[in-house]
N, C-alpha and C positions, 0 to 999 in steps of 0.2 A: 271724697269718693268719686271715682270715675265711672261713667256709664258707657264708655266706648264699646265695651264688649257686648252690650245689649242693643246697640244701634243696628238698624236694619237697612241693608243696601238693596238697590234696585234701579230701575230706569223707567223713563217715559216711553210710550209705545213707538213714537215716530223715529227714535234713534236706532231701533233694532227691529226692522221689518223682515218678513220672510224673503229668502232668495226667490227671484222671479221664476226660476226653473221648477219650484215646488208647485206652482200653479194655484196657490191659495188666493181666492178672491172674496169669499164670503167673510164678513166681519167676524162672525163667531169662530171660524177656522183660524183667522189671523190672530185673534186675541188668545185662543187656546195655545197656538204655537208659541206665542210670546210668553205665556205663563210657563209652558214647558221649558223654554230656553232660560227663563228666570231661575227655575229650579236647577237646571244644568250648570248655570254660571254662578251658583252659590248665593243667589239673591233670595230675600224673604219679603220683599214688597214690590208691587208693580203698579204703575199708573197707566191705565189704558188711554190711548190717544184716539185718533179718528182713523178709521171708523170703529165704533164700538156699538154692538147691538144694545138697544135700550128698552125693548119690550120687557114686561115683568118676568116672564118665564125665562128669558135669556139671562137677565140680571141674576135671578136666583140660581140658575145653572152655573154661571161664572163664579158666584160666591162659593158654591159647594166645590166646584172644580179647583179653584185656587186654594180653598181651605184644605183640600185633600193633599196638597203639596206644600202646606205651611207657608203660603204666600198671602200676605195682607194686600188688600186692594184699596187704592184711593179712587175718588170719583170727582167729576167736575161739579162745581157749585153754580147755581143759576146766576146769570149776569144781573138779574133783577135785584140782587142785593144792593146794587148801586142806585136804585130808584125807590127804595123801600119807604122813604119819607116824602116822596114826590106826589104830584097830582094823581098818579095812578097807583097809589100805595096799596089799595085793595088787590089789584091785579098782581102787583109785585109780591105781596105776601102769599097769594095763592101759588104763584110760580115757585117761590122759595120752598114752601111746604111740599110741593110736588117734587122738587129737586131732592129734598131731604128724604122723601119717601123712596125715591129711586135709589139714592145712596144707601139707604138701609137694606134694600133688596139685594144689592151687590155686596153687602157686608162691610161697607166703608163707614168708618167713624170720623173720617176727615174728608170734607169736600173742599175743593180748591179751585181758584180761578185767578185771573188778573184783570185789573181795570184797564191798563193801557192796551190799545188796539192797533199799534203801529201807525197811528194817525196823530198828528200834532195836537189836535183838539183834546185828546185824552192824555195829555202830558202837562208838565209844569211850564211848558213853553207856549201854551195856548194863548192866542191873542183875544179870545172871547171871554175869558174869565181870569181875574187875578189869582195868583197862586194861593194866597191866604184864603180867599173865598172858595177856591176849588177844594182845598183841603177840608174846610169847614163843611162844605156840602157832602163830601165823602163821609166824614165822621157822622153827620146827622143821619144819612141814609143807613150807615152801618149800625148805628145805635138801634134803629128799628129792626134791622135784620137780626141783630144779636138777641133780641127778645125771643124770636122764633127758634133760633139755634139753641138757646138756653133751655127752652121748654122741651125741645126734642133731644137734648143731650148729645148733640153732634157738633163737631168743630168745623169752623169755616176759616180757611187759610187763604190769604190774599197775597199774591206774588208781587214783588217789586218788579213790574213787568214793562220796562221801557217807558216809564211814566214820571216817577218822582224819585227823589233821593231817599236813601235809607233814613236820614234824619227826619225828612218830611213824613214818611210813612210811620215812623215811630211816634210823631206828634198825633197822627190820626188814631193809631191804636191806643195811645194814652187817653185821648179824648173819648173814645168809645168805652173804654174801661171794662170790657168783658173778657173773661178768660176763654170764651168760646169764639171770639173774633181775633185773629192774629195773623201772623206772617207765614207765607210759604217762601222762605228765604231763598232767593236765587243768588248764588255766590259770585256771579259774573256780570249781572245786568247793570250794575252801577255804571259801567263804561258807556252804556247807551244814553245816559243822561249826564255824562261828563263829571262823574264823581268816582271816588276810589271804592271799589267793592270791599277792600280790607277795612275801610271805615264803616261801611254799611253794617257789617256783621257785629261790630261793637255796639251799635245802637238798636239793632233789631233782634239780637239773640234772646233778649228777655221776652219778646213777643212771638218767637218762632214756634210754630206748630208742626211744620214739615219743611221740606227743602227741595230745591233743585241744585245739585252740586255740579258746578262747571268751572273750568279754568279758561282764562283768556290771556293772550299775550298782546301787548301793544307793540306793533311792528312799524317800520318805515313804510310810507306810502308815497310813491313818486307821482304826484298829480301835476307836475310842472308848475307848481306855485298856485294852481287854481283852487285847491281844496286844502283842508288841514293835512299836514304831511305825516300823520300817524293814523293807524287803524288798530282796532281791537278785534282779534280773530280767535276763534275757539281752538284750543289745543288739548292734548292729553293732560290729565290731571298731573300737576307737579312740574309742568314745562312752561307755565305762563307766569303772569304777574300777580295772580291771586295766591295768597299764602294759604294753601289748603290745610296743612297741618295746624297752623294757628287758628284757622276758622273752626276746625273740628274741636280744638281745645277750648275755644270761647263758647261754643255751643254746649260742650260737655259741662262747663262751669256755670253757664248763665241761663241756658234754655230750660223752661219749666217742663218740657217734654223730652229732656235728654235721655231718660230711661226709655229705650225702645224707639228713639228718634228715627224717622224715615229719612234716609240719605238717598234721594232719588236722582240718579245721574241724568244730566241733559248735556247736549253738545251745543256750542254757541258759535254760529257763523264761522265754521271751520274753513281753513285754506284747502279747499278740495283741489285735487289734480284733475285734469281734463280727460285723461284716457282711461279712467277707472269709474264704473258706475257709482253714483253717490251712495246707494244703499249698501254696497260692499264696503266702501270707506267708512260709513257710519257704524257698521257692525264691528269692523276692526278697531275703530277708535273707542267704541263702547267697551269692548273686551279689555283693551289696554287700560282704560280708566278704572274698570272694576278691579283689575289686578292691583292697581295702585291703591285703591280705596281699601280693599280687603287687607293688604299688607299694612297700611297705615293704622287701621283699627287694632291690629295685633300688637302694636308698639306700646 
């Protein structure tokens, strides 16, 4: 049985921001505009980015506003999930519970985050901690976080976020052993840690709760011999080295959340042109990617 027809498409907020001439500055106005555009573009899920209002009344308002347009929302998980077994475990638990409370206010059953922070110390390449110990520490913290998410009935999805290979994250999720702690599969981020994203999906599909769908192309990079002569740059879905149709097929077959799976579009380090504002380029890229994704799901 295929679940492709049930999968929900959408995007993360930063890839589709309001045109500057609209003059939208307040976080609530920006997120409402993005929800409206989600509906207009045929999407049924949205991941708010920054800024997003986080006071209780605003979160409840956004829940109802998105619900009126049949848009499901995801929300960010507190970073304290990665210190839930540490010396400040009590404070971490309180932060996790507060994050879940806010997630429920906005109507999100999936909270998501990434461990990697674009710094070498939060990657497999850190010189401060061996990879094996790094993974064990992550698993131990997430085991404690899992207890809270299980009690609350909310899912926590962790992105392969420029930190570890898909195989390494699969080891972590297997060690945690909870259906409430899994992967926010990014289909292109493997390139950031020098592994093949097409292999990542094979090992992470069974742990996937939600996604970031992106394509990237490995292109020549003329560094005059000083750097690696290739770069991975973001492109429109179907134009890069990530096999998007195969990725969707694998998720359809192996993902425990395939029925209604969130396919959240993100762009990855695109090759921008200099003479067009990036927000305009991002909106154009996003619309092209959504057309591709919607057509793919019909096949």
